[in-house]
N, C-alpha and C positions, 0 to 999 in steps of 0.2 A: 504493500500500500504506500509506504514512504517513498520508494523510487518513483512510482507513478506521479505522486504529488510534486516531487522535485522536477520531473520532466515537464509538467504543466507550468510550473513557475519559470523554468528556463525558457520555454517557448514563449511565454508572455513577455519576458524581458527582451528576447531576441526580436520579437515583432513589435515592440514598443507599446504594448497594451498591458494594463494591470488586470489582475483577476477581478478586482472591485468594479471595473468598467462594465462587466456583464451583469452585475447586480448593483445598480446605483444606490447609494445610501438613502434610507427613508428620511424625508425632511423632519427636523426636530419639531416638537410641539410648539415651541416659540415661533419658528419659521412659518408653520402652518397658520397659527393664530394671527401673526402679522399680515400674512398674505390675505386672509379672509377679512381682516379689519381694514386694510388699506386698498385692496384691489377693487375694481368695479365688479359687482356681481352681474355676470352675464345672463344668468337665468337660474330659476329655482322651480322644481317640480316636486309635488308630494308623491312619494312612492306608494304602491299598494302594500305598504308595511306600516303598521300603526306607529306614528310618531317619527317617521324617517323621511328625509327629503334628499333629493339629488341637487347639488349646487355646482354651477360652473363659475369659476372665478380665476382670473389670471391665467386663462388658458388651461386650467387643470380642473379635474372632477373630484368632488368630495361628496360624502354622504353625512348629513347633519341631522341631529335631533331637532324637534320642533322648537325648543328653547335656545338652540344655537350653542349649547354647552358642550355637547359631545360630537366629535367629528371622526369619521372613519375614512381612511385613505385606502386605495386599492381598487380591485375589480369586483363589480357586482354581477353575479351570475344568476340568470333566471333559469333554474333547472326545469321548470315546467315547459317553457318554450325553447329551452336549450340554446340560449343566446347570452352573450355578454352585453350588459346594459352600459353603453359608453356615451350616449348622446341624449340630450333632454327630450328630443322629439320621439325617442323610443318609449318614454315613460307612459304617455297617453295610450299608446298602442298596447303595451303589455298590461296596463292597469285595467283595461276593458276587453281582454282577450284571454281565452283559455283554449289551448290547442289540445283536445282530448287525445288525438292520435299520437302526438309526441309524448304525452304523459302515459300512454299505453293503459289508460283507464277503460275498463269494460263497463259501460253503463248497465248492461244486462245483469251484472253482479249486484246492482243496487235494488233489484226487484221492481223495475218500472212497469207501468201500464203502457202498452203500445197502441198508438192511434195513427192510422194513415198507411199509405202504400208507396209513397214517393221514395226515391233513392236518397236524397239529402236528409240527414238526421238532425233533428232539433231536440235538445234536452231542456226540460222545464221542471224545476223544483217547485212543488206546490204544497199547500196545506189543504186538507180536505174541506175546511170550513172557511177558507179565505175567499171573500167576494171578488177580489181583483183577479184571483186565479180563475174563478168562474168566468169572468169577462174574457180572459185570454182563451180559455177552453172553448167558449162559444165561437170565437173567431177561427179556431182550428178546423171546425166542421167544413168551412168553405174551401179550405186549401189542403185537406188531408189527402187528396190525390196527388199533390205536388211534393209533399214532405211526409216523413215518418216522425211522429212526435213520441218522445220517451218521457212520460210523466213520472217523476220521482216524488212520491209523497213523503213529507217530513213533518213532524209535529212542531209547529211554531206557536200556535195559539192556545196552548194549555192542555190540561188533562183529557178533555173530550177529543181533541185532535189526536192525542197519543193513542187513545183507544181505537179511533177510526183508522189510523195508519196501520196499526197491528192487524186489525180485522181485514183491511184491504190487502195488505201484504200477504197474509195467510191465504185468503181466498184466491189470490193470483197464482198460488201454487197448486190449485186444484183444477179439475175439468170445468169448474164454474168461473174461470178467470175472466170470461167475457162479462159476467155480471159485475165483477169487481171493477173492471175497466169502465163500464157504463155508469156504475154508481159514482165513481170518482169524477168522470167527465161531466155528469149532470148534477153532481152534489146531492144525490138522493140516496140515502143510506138505509132505508127501511128494509131493503132486501138483504142486508148484511146479517150474518149469523149473530145471535145474541151472545154466544160464547165461542172461544177459540179452542180447538182441540190441542192435545199435548204433542201431536206430531208436527205441528207447524215449525218451520225453520225460521227463526227470527234474525239470522245472520244478515240477510239482505237489508233489513230495516236498519240494523246497527251500522252496516257499511254505508248506507245512505246518510246517516247522521254524521258519521266521521267525515265523509266526503264534503257534506255541507259545511262542517266546521273548518275543514281544510281550505275550502273556497271562500271562507269568510262570509257566508250567507247569513245575513241578519234580518232578512225579510223576504217575503215571497209575493208574487212569483219571481223566480230568477231564471232567466233564459240564456241558453248558449246556442248560438246559430251554427250552421254547418261550417262556416269559415272561422269559428272560434270567437266571434264578437259576443259580448255579454250585455245583458240588460237587466236592471233591477226595477221591477214594477211591471205595469201593464201598458205596452205601447198603444198609442191611439189606433194604429193600423198594424196588426201583426204581419200581414202580407207585405206591406211596404218596408217594415223594418227588416224582415228576413231577406228581402230583395236589395237591402242597403240603400233604399231611396230616401230614408229619413234619418236625421241625426237624433240620438237619444236626448231626452230632456233631463235637466238637472233635478227636477222635482216630478216624480211620477207616482201615481197611487200604488201602494203596496201595503201588505199586512206586515207590521213590524213584530219582531220577537218580543214577547212579554218578558220584562226584566224581573230579576229577583225583587222581593222575597218569594215570589212564586217559583220555587225550585223546579216544579214539574214543567214549567214553561220554557226553561232554558234549552236551547238546541245543543244537545250533548249525547254521547253514546248511551248514557243511562236512560235517556228518554224512551228508548225502545223497550226498556224493561218494565215500564209502567203502563198499566191498562185498567180501565174501569169495567171491563167486560166480564167480571166475575172471576171465580177461582181458576177456571180453566184457562183464562187469558194470562195468568201470571207465569213467568218463566219457571 
């Protein structure tokens, strides 16, 4: 090992380059602070990470906390989309885009209800009791020949939603899956069984909850278009948004997660373990 290191050092001297040239020293904390204090801020974008922003200053890129106290230097890698985030104009794109193919996520593992026959796939996270989800679902009827919609039910609106999500998820695993799909689509749940059998596999419901948490879903409906664009809420025209004819609005009607102290309303994997459907519905 030592002779090899000596050879590298000798070659660097003969060629006029130092080993440190290949790994330039990291700027000191004082240097970075002075640069951010004195240089013109060329741009700032909020990243899809809570409390973290991307800043361009003095021709360099930094990642800064909301209060400006903490700064990270280096390269930010978006492992979902498999790209390095180096420019400000990338932030808007990655903040509102989820490429499911690059993530290698199989939506069918989340126990969705499938509507439509078109080749392009649209993923929609919904709560069975969400009125805005119902608005989106009505619009699906007119374009279900152009797209295939994967409706992933998650409990956002409390214990009653949790019970319905488990019932729908379990019924989707039976020959009566069409009844479960129609119940979800039309938000009519009288046909659902009053209790859930012990043979129901609750893993898909739990995977859906974990995925919703991973995606940062804090309200429904949450849509993912075939090209990876995302939308939080109910677009005025689902067909136009899917065709990329309209820009998303900043304020769009959607059902928000009920916050604590109602523990049962928090979107978490544990939500899949709670049900009001009687003893048979408990894991």
